[in-house]
N, CA, C and O atoms as a GROMACS GRO file, in nm:
protein
  184
    1MET      N    1  12.557   8.419  10.266
    1MET     CA    2  12.572   8.466  10.354
    1MET      C    3  12.398   8.427  10.452
    1MET      O    4  12.294   8.470  10.401
    2VAL      N    5  12.394   8.364  10.557
    2VAL     CA    6  12.272   8.420  10.614
    2VAL      C    7  12.193   8.454  10.724
    2VAL      O    8  12.237   8.431  10.836
    3VAL      N    9  12.057   8.516  10.707
    3VAL     CA   10  12.032   8.596  10.768
    3VAL      C   11  11.905   8.477  10.888
    3VAL      O   12  11.835   8.381  10.855
    4THR      N   13  11.915   8.510  10.960
    4THR     CA   14  11.875   8.431  11.057
    4THR      C   15  11.720   8.581  11.141
    4THR      O   16  11.736   8.678  11.214
    5ILE      N   17  11.612   8.530  11.088
    5ILE     CA   18  11.492   8.624  11.114
    5ILE      C   19  11.381   8.536  11.233
    5ILE      O   20  11.331   8.424  11.243
    6SER      N   21  11.381   8.669  11.311
    6SER     CA   22  11.305   8.586  11.437
    6SER      C   23  11.141   8.576  11.382
    6SER      O   24  11.127   8.628  11.272
    7ASP      N   25  11.051   8.535  11.425
    7ASP     CA   26  10.930   8.478  11.462
    7ASP      C   27  10.795   8.600  11.416
    7ASP      O   28  10.699   8.594  11.340
    8GLN      N   29  10.854   8.712  11.515
    8GLN     CA   30  10.769   8.812  11.502
    8GLN      C   31  10.846   8.914  11.376
    8GLN      O   32  10.792   9.019  11.341
    9ASP      N   33  10.963   8.869  11.320
    9ASP     CA   34  11.000   8.910  11.155
    9ASP      C   35  10.903   8.896  11.057
    9ASP      O   36  10.841   8.983  10.996
   10LEU      N   37  10.894   8.734  11.048
   10LEU     CA   38  10.844   8.679  10.985
   10LEU      C   39  10.692   8.705  11.009
   10LEU      O   40  10.629   8.733  10.907
   11MET      N   41  10.620   8.699  11.130
   11MET     CA   42  10.481   8.766  11.124
   11MET      C   43  10.479   8.889  11.043
   11MET      O   44  10.418   8.911  10.939
   12ARG      N   45  10.567   8.971  11.119
   12ARG     CA   46  10.525   9.116  11.019
   12ARG      C   47  10.561   9.133  10.878
   12ARG      O   48  10.519   9.230  10.815
   13MET      N   49  10.643   9.036  10.820
   13MET     CA   50  10.682   9.017  10.651
   13MET      C   51  10.523   8.976  10.634
   13MET      O   52  10.465   9.048  10.553
   14LYS      N   53  10.435   8.867  10.700
   14LYS     CA   54  10.322   8.818  10.625
   14LYS      C   55  10.203   8.885  10.643
   14LYS      O   56  10.097   8.845  10.594
   15ALA      N   57  10.218   9.016  10.734
   15ALA     CA   58  10.095   9.072  10.734
   15ALA      C   59  10.136   9.159  10.644
   15ALA      O   60  10.058   9.165  10.549
   16ALA      N   61  10.266   9.257  10.634
   16ALA     CA   62  10.300   9.304  10.495
   16ALA      C   63  10.195   9.283  10.363
   16ALA      O   64  10.105   9.345  10.307
   17LEU      N   65  10.281   9.126  10.349
   17LEU     CA   66  10.203   9.080  10.243
   17LEU      C   67  10.083   9.022  10.209
   17LEU      O   68  10.042   8.980  10.101
   18LEU      N   69  10.003   9.025  10.383
   18LEU     CA   70   9.872   9.011  10.312
   18LEU      C   71   9.777   9.151  10.311
   18LEU      O   72   9.664   9.152  10.262
   19ASP      N   73   9.830   9.252  10.364
   19ASP     CA   74   9.791   9.378  10.371
   19ASP      C   75   9.840   9.448  10.234
   19ASP      O   76   9.746   9.505  10.180
   20ASP      N   77   9.933   9.458  10.180
   20ASP     CA   78   9.955   9.526  10.081
   20ASP      C   79  10.039   9.594  10.104
   20ASP      O   80  10.078   9.653  10.003
   21ASP      N   81  10.119   9.632  10.239
   21ASP     CA   82  10.137   9.745  10.299
   21ASP      C   83  10.270   9.774  10.230
   21ASP      O   84  10.356   9.708  10.289
   22ARG      N   85  10.323   9.842  10.132
   22ARG     CA   86  10.452   9.848  10.048
   22ARG      C   87  10.514   9.962  10.169
   22ARG      O   88  10.625   9.987  10.123
   23ASP      N   89  10.502  10.028  10.274
   23ASP     CA   90  10.604  10.118  10.334
   23ASP      C   91  10.597   9.976  10.424
   23ASP      O   92  10.712   9.933  10.423
   24GLU      N   93  10.540   9.916  10.475
   24GLU     CA   94  10.586   9.862  10.594
   24GLU      C   95  10.695   9.722  10.516
   24GLU      O   96  10.792   9.679  10.579
   25ALA      N   97  10.673   9.691  10.435
   25ALA     CA   98  10.719   9.606  10.340
   25ALA      C   99  10.920   9.643  10.322
   25ALA      O  100  11.017   9.567  10.328
   26LEU      N  101  10.902   9.845  10.293
   26LEU     CA  102  10.993   9.870  10.247
   26LEU      C  103  11.098   9.900  10.409
   26LEU      O  104  11.220   9.908  10.429
   27GLN      N  105  10.999   9.907  10.481
   27GLN     CA  106  11.072   9.927  10.642
   27GLN      C  107  11.160   9.776  10.606
   27GLN      O  108  11.277   9.789  10.571
   28ILE      N  109  11.114   9.666  10.613
   28ILE     CA  110  11.127   9.546  10.674
   28ILE      C  111  11.281   9.562  10.606
   28ILE      O  112  11.384   9.591  10.667
   29ILE      N  113  11.266   9.533  10.468
   29ILE     CA  114  11.373   9.563  10.361
   29ILE      C  115  11.504   9.586  10.399
   29ILE      O  116  11.608   9.522  10.405
   30LYS      N  117  11.459   9.720  10.428
   30LYS     CA  118  11.565   9.823  10.496
   30LYS      C  119  11.662   9.772  10.638
   30LYS      O  120  11.780   9.784  10.671
   31GLU      N  121  11.519   9.698  10.707
   31GLU     CA  122  11.636   9.645  10.856
   31GLU      C  123  11.716   9.508  10.819
   31GLU      O  124  11.820   9.472  10.875
   32LEU      N  125  11.636   9.424  10.695
   32LEU     CA  126  11.746   9.339  10.686
   32LEU      C  127  11.849   9.380  10.636
   32LEU      O  128  11.950   9.341  10.695
   33VAL      N  129  11.871   9.469  10.513
   33VAL     CA  130  11.994   9.498  10.450
   33VAL      C  131  12.110   9.565  10.549
   33VAL      O  132  12.230   9.576  10.525
   34LYS      N  133  12.046   9.600  10.651
   34LYS     CA  134  12.106   9.714  10.758
   34LYS      C  135  12.123   9.585  10.840
   34LYS      O  136  12.221   9.598  10.913
   35GLN      N  137  12.076   9.489  10.854
   35GLN     CA  138  12.205   9.307  10.933
   35GLN      C  139  12.249   9.279  10.860
   35GLN      O  140  12.371   9.290  10.873
   36LEU      N  141  12.229   9.256  10.807
   36LEU     CA  142  12.356   9.215  10.666
   36LEU      C  143  12.445   9.281  10.654
   36LEU      O  144  12.557   9.230  10.642
   37GLU      N  145  12.426   9.435  10.654
   37GLU     CA  146  12.557   9.506  10.630
   37GLU      C  147  12.628   9.465  10.801
   37GLU      O  148  12.733   9.400  10.802
   38ILE      N  149  12.588   9.492  10.890
   38ILE     CA  150  12.628   9.456  11.022
   38ILE      C  151  12.689   9.347  11.002
   38ILE      O  152  12.809   9.350  10.978
   39GLN      N  153  12.606   9.204  11.009
   39GLN     CA  154  12.693   9.102  10.979
   39GLN      C  155  12.841   9.102  10.850
   39GLN      O  156  12.933   9.020  10.845
   40ALA      N  157  12.823   9.184  10.789
   40ALA     CA  158  12.961   9.155  10.707
   40ALA      C  159  13.046   9.199  10.747
   40ALA      O  160  13.150   9.135  10.762
   41GLY      N  161  13.030   9.364  10.789
   41GLY     CA  162  13.092   9.455  10.855
   41GLY      C  163  13.209   9.349  10.973
   41GLY      O  164  13.331   9.352  10.985
   42ARG      N  165  13.107   9.266  11.039
   42ARG     CA  166  13.205   9.189  11.136
   42ARG      C  167  13.276   9.073  11.093
   42ARG      O  168  13.354   9.019  11.171
   43ARG      N  169  13.257   9.027  10.976
   43ARG     CA  170  13.314   8.925  10.897
   43ARG      C  171  13.458   8.990  10.845
   43ARG      O  172  13.554   8.924  10.803
   44GLY      N  173  13.452   9.127  10.858
   44GLY     CA  174  13.481   9.194  10.747
   44GLY      C  175  13.530   9.203  10.594
   44GLY      O  176  13.630   9.222  10.525
   45LEU      N  177  13.415   9.179  10.591
   45LEU     CA  178  13.366   9.201  10.378
   45LEU      C  179  13.356   9.272  10.367
   45LEU      O  180  13.424   9.308  10.270
   46LEU      N  181  13.261   9.407  10.441
   46LEU     CA  182  13.293   9.527  10.391
   46LEU      C  183  13.400   9.633  10.389
   46LEU      O  184  13.383   9.736  10.323
   0.00000   0.00000   0.00000
């Protein structure tokens, strides 16, 4: 499975790493997992 990440999302990820912002990093992960679940649901994988 492939997840497309926007330039804005990539910048958010880099900023969270540089700032050592665990809450932001967790929020990004949650959003990516939700995106994966939606994509999987569309393909009938869930």
